[in-house]
C-alpha positions, 0 to 999 in steps of 0.5 A: 405105740409103733411096733419094731419093723424087720427089714423085709425081703422086698426092702433089700440093700445093695451091700451092708458093712459090718459097721452098718450091721452093728449100728442096726444091732445097737439101735434095736437093743433099745426095744429089749424087754429086760425088766429083771436084768436091765441088760439089753442086747440087740442082734442084727442078722444079715442074710445072703440077700442082704436083708437084715433081721433084728432081734432083742432079748425078751426076759421072763420072770421064769428065766428059762422062758427068756429068749436071747436077741440072737435066737430071736433074730434067727427064729424070726428069719426062719418064720419069714422063710429063710433056711439053713445056709441063708445066713451071712453074718451077725452083729451083737450089741450090749452095754458092756466094757468088754466084747459081748459074745453070744451065750452057749445056747445061741452059739449052738443054734448058730452052728445048726443053721450057719456056716462055720466061717460066718462072721460074728461081730461083737461090740463093746461100750467104746463102739469097737467091733471085734470080728470072729468066725463062728468056728472061733466061738464054737471050736468043737461044736456038736453037729449032725455029724456027731449023731 
């Protein structure tokens, strides 16, 4: 079985459109591990160097141990040496009638590492793309300024 591969720093693209980023999220969702919900989600995280790192949701019979696609992508980027401020955009794909937003935990994690104006692209089963800024998803975010 072939392992899914993230695009590495050495495999940079010149420029990535929101449609290409969303296509990456749509394709990777097939790799999701969802034996309980049967609800695959894919995420494609675009870095400022135009690297794309993908993530999928990974479920566990103990639901608290489940990890969302968005956090999988972001945490993978961190393990590859990317840091706070290196994130340019994220695309999230699922098989939903309406646009699929990230959960509240993922939103809070994005607030920790991404700028408030970072584009967040959402899709639906019609392959439409809705663009929001992170601040639109978390208008009253808890930040380090609140500590």
